C-alpha positions, 0 to 999 in steps of 0.5 A: 966802440961806439953803438949805434941804433936804428929807428926803423921808421927814420932812417934818414935820422939813423943815417944823419946821427951816424954822420955825425959821429962818422965825421967827428972821428978819424978814419981809414982812407982807401990808400991805407987799406991793402987791396988784397985784404979786400979780395981776401975777404971778398973771396971768403964769403965776407960780404954782407948778408941777411936772410928773410924767410916769409909765407908769401910766394917768391913772385909776391917776393920778387915782386917786391924787390923791384918795388924798390920805391916802396922798400928802399926810396922814394927818391928813386930815379929810373926803372927798377924792374927789368934788364938793362934798367938804370935808376939813381938813388939819393938821399940829400947830399949824403947818399947818391948811387947809381945801379944797373940790373944786370941779372933778373930772373923772374921769381928767383934772382935780381942783381944791380950792379952799382955803377957809380956811388957817392957818400959824404961821410967817407974819405973814399967817397965812392965805396960800392962803386963796382959791387954787387947787390944780389936779391936770391929767391927759393922755396923752403918747406913750403915758404919762400926764403930770400938771401939778400947780398951785398958781394963787395960790401966788406969790413974793410971798407970804411962804411961798412958799420954805417951800411951794414946796419943801413941794409939790416933796417931797409931788408930785414924791417922795410922790405919784410914789411912790404912783402908780409904787409903790404907797406914798407917805411922807405926813405921819403922824398926831401929833396935838399941834394946838389942837382950838379952833383947829381948829374954828375953820378948820372953820367 
């Protein structure tokens, strides 16, 4: 099995390297997957999750989460902090995702629904669509705990290994640094995306 290594300060480089390897090896399509297995994995809490514990207050953690351009990507279109806000994330033509804030509890919880999604490197380009990205904030022994869960991102999906490593980088490195040091490492503005595809994903 090939191993992929993350370079925290060059997520775009990492994505390009992984995709180059992914496109050169056989992959399973969504048609060949057992949908019941995917549902079972979700029910058995096999969705990707990771945890941060920091010294900062729940309010500081909450504010950092909502500053999506400060830790995920500077290529964000739309508002990212209020209930029912919709925003678009894209990394060139590699990954485009439309998300909506469906739950916002100040200093406690944020939930994004993936309304639409496009991956260049998977046979089922819409993987992520219908999944939820959940940030849960609690106080623990005088510190603040952030539980991140991508509900529906399970091992059966073709993108799982890439997305697992990507989220680990964004949450445990970039978002953590934004919370604790005041500066994250989001994907920079690079352009180079397909405007027609972007407009289709916005609908």
